[in-house]
C-alpha positions as a printed NumPy array, in Angstrom:
array([[ 131.19 ,  139.121, -143.611],
       [ 128.317,  139.294, -141.165],
       [ 126.126,  142.414, -141.141],
       [ 125.593,  143.795, -137.663],
       [ 123.077,  146.527, -136.848],
       [ 124.9  ,  149.354, -135.118],
       [ 124.457,  153.069, -134.475],
       [ 125.912,  155.808, -132.29 ],
       [ 123.277,  156.37 , -129.583],
       [ 124.902,  159.669, -128.635],
       [ 124.14 ,  161.221, -132.001],
       [ 121.397,  159.011, -133.484],
       [ 118.459,  157.56 , -131.579],
       [ 117.292,  154.735, -133.83 ],
       [ 115.833,  152.666, -130.992],
       [ 112.199,  153.535, -131.863],
       [ 112.767,  152.354, -135.449],
       [ 114.606,  149.217, -134.33 ],
       [ 111.868,  148.392, -131.802],
       [ 109.118,  148.932, -134.393],
       [ 110.871,  146.627, -136.881],
       [ 111.561,  143.865, -134.344],
       [ 107.968,  144.047, -133.063],
       [ 106.709,  142.809, -136.433],
       [ 109.718,  141.12 , -138.052],
       [ 111.793,  138.36 , -136.439],
       [ 115.4  ,  139.39 , -136.89 ],
       [ 117.589,  136.406, -137.746],
       [ 114.963,  133.846, -138.751],
       [ 115.411,  132.301, -142.194],
       [ 112.649,  132.159, -144.808],
       [ 112.953,  128.452, -145.601],
       [ 110.259,  125.815, -145.215],
       [ 111.616,  124.621, -141.864],
       [ 111.602,  128.124, -140.406],
       [ 109.296,  129.233, -137.605],
       [ 109.148,  132.643, -139.294],
       [ 105.425,  132.502, -140.09 ],
       [ 104.619,  131.557, -136.494],
       [ 106.167,  134.794, -135.212],
       [ 103.362,  136.622, -133.293],
       [ 104.426,  140.035, -134.6  ],
       [ 104.243,  138.879, -138.21 ],
       [ 100.742,  137.532, -137.619],
       [  99.749,  140.829, -135.983],
       [ 101.16 ,  142.796, -138.925],
       [  99.27 ,  140.599, -141.402],
       [  96.026,  141.237, -139.517],
       [  96.649,  145.   , -139.498],
       [  97.38 ,  145.153, -143.228],
       [  94.45 ,  142.927, -144.23 ],
       [  92.131,  144.914, -141.951],
       [  93.194,  148.24 , -143.462],
       [  92.956,  147.033, -147.068],
       [  89.614,  145.24 , -146.796],
       [  87.72 ,  147.701, -144.609],
       [  87.003,  150.43 , -147.139],
       [  86.334,  153.247, -144.651],
       [  89.434,  152.385, -142.663],
       [  91.535,  152.322, -145.839],
       [  90.236,  155.703, -146.975],
       [  90.441,  157.316, -143.535],
       [  93.883,  156.035, -142.612],
       [  96.139,  155.024, -145.495],
       [  94.823,  157.362, -148.204],
       [  94.825,  160.246, -145.712],
       [  98.471,  159.476, -144.896],
       [  99.279,  159.224, -148.621],
       [  97.726,  162.649, -149.305],
       [  99.457,  164.253, -146.311],
       [ 102.817,  162.845, -147.393],
       [ 102.332,  164.03 , -150.958],
       [ 101.376,  167.516, -149.753],
       [ 104.233,  167.741, -147.263],
       [ 106.775,  166.732, -149.918],
       [ 105.006,  168.855, -152.552],
       [ 105.253,  165.899, -154.955],
       [ 102.65 ,  163.973, -156.911],
       [ 101.892,  160.46 , -155.697],
       [ 100.07 ,  157.311, -156.762],
       [  98.813,  154.583, -154.499],
       [ 100.259,  151.185, -155.324],
       [  98.481,  149.067, -152.712],
       [  97.307,  145.769, -154.169],
       [  94.977,  143.383, -152.395],
       [  96.497,  140.386, -154.171],
       [  99.855,  141.011, -152.453],
       [  98.806,  142.617, -149.169],
       [ 100.887,  145.642, -148.403],
       [ 100.438,  149.364, -148.07 ],
       [ 102.496,  151.202, -150.635],
       [ 102.784,  154.483, -152.476],
       [ 104.866,  155.842, -155.333],
       [ 106.145,  159.406, -154.932],
       [ 107.101,  161.064, -158.223],
       [ 110.381,  162.86 , -157.601],
       [ 111.261,  163.935, -161.117],
       [ 109.831,  163.697, -164.638],
       [ 111.702,  164.226, -167.906],
       [ 109.803,  164.204, -171.21 ],
       [ 111.089,  164.251, -174.764],
       [ 109.403,  163.478, -178.061],
       [ 110.534,  159.853, -177.846],
       [ 110.296,  158.944, -174.149],
       [ 109.243,  159.845, -170.615],
       [ 111.514,  159.182, -167.654],
       [ 109.969,  159.137, -164.185],
       [ 112.125,  159.095, -161.076],
       [ 110.008,  157.528, -158.332],
       [ 110.398,  156.686, -154.714],
       [ 108.374,  153.644, -153.658]])
């Protein structure tokens, strides 16, 4: 069965999300060695944005960490940055729930 992106435009306006995703990610291109995926201009632009944010310390602190703190405050949940330069991405863990007993700790996170 083929997955097809679909939504009711009368009740849900997902066009901004769809347009943001397709700007950076080529919908329908395979990730094999013969693919033109890595030549996609949006993917190259996204890579430049992520590398720029991670490697320019002031930019990282003023943009991503500020967003991380604002998100944590808005949700009223603790958070931990999980951005790693070795695998360029911008990521955060939000701690939704924590259960502790004498023998274990269970954290319910949203990444």
